[in-house]
C-alpha positions as MATLAB code, in Angstrom:
seq = 'MERGDAIAMTIAVLLLPFALLQAEPAAPAPGADRLQQCLALIDQNPERAYEEGMAWAAESQSLNGYRCAAMALIAQNRIEEGARRLESLASAANPALIELRADLLSQAGNAWLLAREPARAVSAFSRAIATLARDPTQLTDLYIDRARAYAMERDWRRAEEDLSSALDGRPEDSLALRLRATARMQQRSFELAEADALAALRNASTETDQVDSALVLGHVRESIRTGTPVEAP';
ca = [
     -25.713   67.490  -45.612;
     -24.432   65.578  -42.450;
     -20.737   65.063  -42.155;
     -21.031   61.345  -42.230;
     -23.058   61.550  -45.394;
     -20.566   63.857  -47.044;
     -17.750   61.342  -46.275;
     -19.768   58.485  -47.693;
     -20.340   60.511  -50.896;
     -16.636   61.439  -51.104;
     -15.591   57.798  -50.627;
     -17.791   56.962  -53.604;
     -16.138   59.504  -55.630;
     -12.563   58.249  -54.536;
     -13.679   54.800  -55.678;
     -14.808   55.818  -59.078;
     -11.549   55.765  -60.924;
     -10.868   52.123  -59.745;
     -14.406   51.105  -60.728;
     -13.917   52.491  -64.227;
     -10.600   50.754  -64.416;
     -12.290   47.443  -63.445;
     -15.010   48.019  -66.139;
     -12.348   48.010  -68.803;
     -12.060   44.704  -70.850;
      -8.339   44.456  -70.254;
      -6.991   41.917  -67.854;
      -7.035   43.206  -64.333;
      -3.747   44.594  -62.807;
      -1.905   42.537  -60.372;
      -3.491   42.778  -56.899;
      -6.749   44.179  -58.299;
      -8.835   41.633  -56.670;
      -7.104   42.193  -53.265;
      -7.667   45.906  -53.675;
     -11.358   45.452  -54.461;
     -11.742   43.353  -51.342;
      -9.945   45.976  -49.311;
     -12.017   48.883  -50.662;
     -15.265   46.928  -50.068;
     -14.209   46.614  -46.409;
     -14.072   50.298  -45.947;
     -17.899   50.705  -46.042;
     -18.277   47.974  -43.311;
     -15.247   48.561  -41.052;
     -12.882   51.313  -41.998;
     -10.590   50.614  -39.111;
     -10.110   46.980  -40.158;
      -9.696   48.166  -43.751;
      -6.853   50.382  -42.658;
      -5.184   47.599  -40.756;
      -5.604   45.197  -43.915;
      -4.179   47.805  -46.217;
      -1.183   48.460  -44.073;
      -0.526   44.775  -43.490;
      -0.744   44.164  -47.298;
       1.779   47.218  -47.826;
       4.107   45.826  -45.225;
       4.183   42.360  -46.883;
       5.079   43.645  -50.374;
       5.412   47.352  -50.360;
       2.218   47.360  -52.406;
       1.116   50.825  -53.569;
      -2.526   49.567  -53.697;
      -2.231   48.498  -49.950;
      -1.145   52.117  -49.121;
      -3.779   53.380  -51.275;
      -6.649   51.432  -49.417;
      -5.222   52.499  -46.078;
      -5.206   56.118  -47.092;
      -8.888   55.917  -48.173;
      -9.837   54.096  -45.013;
      -8.385   56.992  -43.014;
     -10.662   59.395  -44.934;
     -13.653   57.119  -44.018;
     -12.582   57.461  -40.371;
     -12.800   61.275  -40.730;
      -8.943   61.542  -40.687;
      -9.364   63.340  -43.957;
      -6.258   65.518  -44.057;
      -4.009   62.578  -43.206;
      -5.634   60.426  -45.922;
      -5.264   63.206  -48.473;
      -1.719   63.805  -47.702;
      -1.030   60.025  -48.143;
      -2.582   59.939  -51.531;
      -0.529   62.837  -52.683;
       2.570   61.094  -51.424;
       1.650   57.969  -53.217;
       1.156   59.940  -56.499;
       4.705   61.335  -56.136;
       6.166   57.886  -55.397;
       4.420   56.053  -58.195;
       6.334   55.194  -61.410;
       6.340   58.314  -63.653;
       5.343   56.178  -66.607;
       2.012   55.368  -64.855;
       0.290   58.583  -65.744;
      -3.253   57.446  -65.298;
      -2.493   55.920  -61.860;
      -0.744   59.191  -60.737;
      -3.703   61.340  -62.087;
      -6.238   58.965  -60.258;
      -4.289   59.329  -56.914;
      -4.154   63.138  -57.297;
      -7.810   63.370  -58.155;
      -8.737   61.302  -55.056;
      -6.536   63.551  -52.967;
      -8.162   66.609  -54.385;
     -11.745   65.293  -53.566;
     -10.471   64.595  -50.018;
      -9.229   68.103  -49.689;
     -12.546   69.361  -50.874;
     -14.298   67.361  -48.108;
     -11.780   68.927  -45.629;
     -12.791   72.451  -46.795;
      -9.159   72.891  -47.966;
      -9.754   74.376  -51.362;
      -6.203   75.667  -51.954;
      -4.835   72.216  -51.345;
      -7.626   70.750  -53.625;
      -6.734   73.143  -56.427;
      -3.037   72.143  -56.160;
      -3.852   68.425  -56.339;
      -6.268   68.739  -59.405;
      -3.779   71.042  -61.089;
      -1.127   68.363  -60.744;
      -3.489   65.806  -62.139;
      -4.331   67.952  -65.112;
      -0.696   68.573  -65.891;
      -0.027   64.706  -65.593;
      -2.706   64.004  -68.269;
      -2.090   67.096  -70.320;
      -1.051   64.833  -73.376;
      -4.623   63.358  -73.499;
      -7.236   66.200  -73.244;
     -10.151   63.640  -73.506;
      -9.408   62.588  -69.839;
      -9.527   66.140  -68.484;
     -13.209   66.952  -68.231;
     -13.890   65.630  -64.818;
     -10.757   67.089  -63.523;
     -11.751   70.589  -64.880;
     -15.070   70.212  -63.091;
     -13.400   69.241  -59.809;
     -10.935   71.969  -59.931;
     -13.732   74.465  -60.672;
     -15.485   73.224  -57.516;
     -12.467   74.159  -55.594;
     -12.099   77.483  -57.088;
     -15.831   78.069  -56.350;
     -15.173   77.176  -52.640;
     -12.456   80.008  -52.693;
     -15.165   82.249  -54.362;
     -12.779   82.662  -57.440;
     -15.661   82.690  -59.864;
     -13.554   83.769  -62.948;
     -11.291   80.778  -62.750;
     -14.161   78.390  -61.899;
     -15.906   79.748  -65.019;
     -12.715   79.122  -67.252;
     -12.357   75.478  -65.925;
     -16.028   74.818  -66.509;
     -15.822   76.170  -70.096;
     -12.911   73.890  -70.648;
     -14.926   70.964  -69.245;
     -17.868   71.783  -71.626;
     -15.531   71.968  -74.574;
     -15.037   68.180  -74.059;
     -18.564   67.364  -72.885;
     -20.948   70.141  -74.027;
     -24.155   68.665  -72.584;
     -22.932   67.885  -69.218;
     -25.598   69.110  -66.885;
     -23.336   69.415  -63.818;
     -20.775   71.517  -65.633;
     -23.604   73.861  -67.067;
     -25.270   74.541  -63.763;
     -21.940   75.129  -62.010;
     -21.033   77.527  -64.663;
     -24.393   79.155  -64.445;
     -23.659   79.708  -60.771;
     -20.150   81.088  -61.530;
     -21.530   83.402  -64.151;
     -24.459   84.593  -61.855;
     -21.831   85.403  -59.116;
     -20.074   87.610  -61.675;
     -23.370   89.301  -62.560;
     -23.442   87.846  -66.214;
     -27.101   87.046  -65.599;
     -28.079   86.380  -69.176;
     -25.242   83.925  -69.865;
     -26.025   82.265  -66.400;
     -29.714   81.856  -67.383;
     -28.694   80.215  -70.714;
     -26.446   77.806  -68.943;
     -29.133   77.005  -66.372;
     -31.774   76.322  -69.056;
     -29.326   74.178  -70.998;
     -28.679   72.330  -67.686;
     -32.452   71.631  -67.203;
     -32.652   70.443  -70.853;
     -29.874   68.027  -70.504;
     -30.733   66.753  -67.135;
     -30.742   62.932  -67.249;
     -31.959   62.123  -63.743;
     -34.720   63.517  -61.395;
     -32.047   64.687  -59.138;
     -30.303   66.565  -62.080;
     -33.661   68.210  -62.941;
     -34.331   69.346  -59.366;
     -30.742   70.734  -58.997;
     -30.817   72.440  -62.419;
     -34.215   73.987  -61.587;
     -32.972   75.282  -58.392;
     -30.044   77.001  -60.153;
     -32.444   78.407  -62.669;
     -34.535   79.821  -59.957;
     -31.524   81.408  -58.209;
     -30.420   82.987  -61.536;
     -33.943   84.425  -62.202;
     -34.123   85.814  -58.760;
     -30.759   87.323  -59.284;
     -32.030   89.058  -62.470;
     -35.151   90.281  -60.567;
     -33.204   91.887  -57.760;
     -29.939   92.767  -59.576;
     -28.040   91.027  -56.862;
     -26.516   87.555  -57.188;
     -28.048   84.964  -54.760;
     -25.434   83.918  -52.286;
     -23.792   80.654  -53.187;
     -23.929   78.009  -50.510;
];
């Protein structure tokens, strides 16, 4: 994957919590429309989006202005700077706004993954998980993301543990199943890995899911044949 494509995908991940927030039937938060406009500008002109976000923040000390500016930095390939700003915003946010703080930390963690800084990503995701600990129903995606960071560190045991926790909440998640298959394969638990890969293939909901799950199943079966785990990318 090209660097620009990876950044575009990560921006989409960073925007996801806000998109979900907007999908709720409750009345939009103050400044939500302006944040939407600022975020939409990132795809077209990230430099201008940064300026718009900082101007908004200067006018009213708006957290959303700073948030948009941080995400615009990531789109400009100033990934580490953007990730640090998102973490700082999470620390500065009202402690009572636990979902907002967790969203900011999740976004920071995904930025650290893009920057190939898995230890920083683990830290951000762990703080997000701790923030939402009172509501386990919201933790599934965070466990999957932290598992991806552990996998980047080749810490397959912790990756497997997080993916098992994610699957406790969403047992048919094909992404979590194939990631756990890979983690188990790397630990030479080949039979368990094959069962996960087969389950991922059964539960695949899109053509891309099917292709990715079939690829993992192929890697697991090659590992069974040779007795050596296929090297993870």
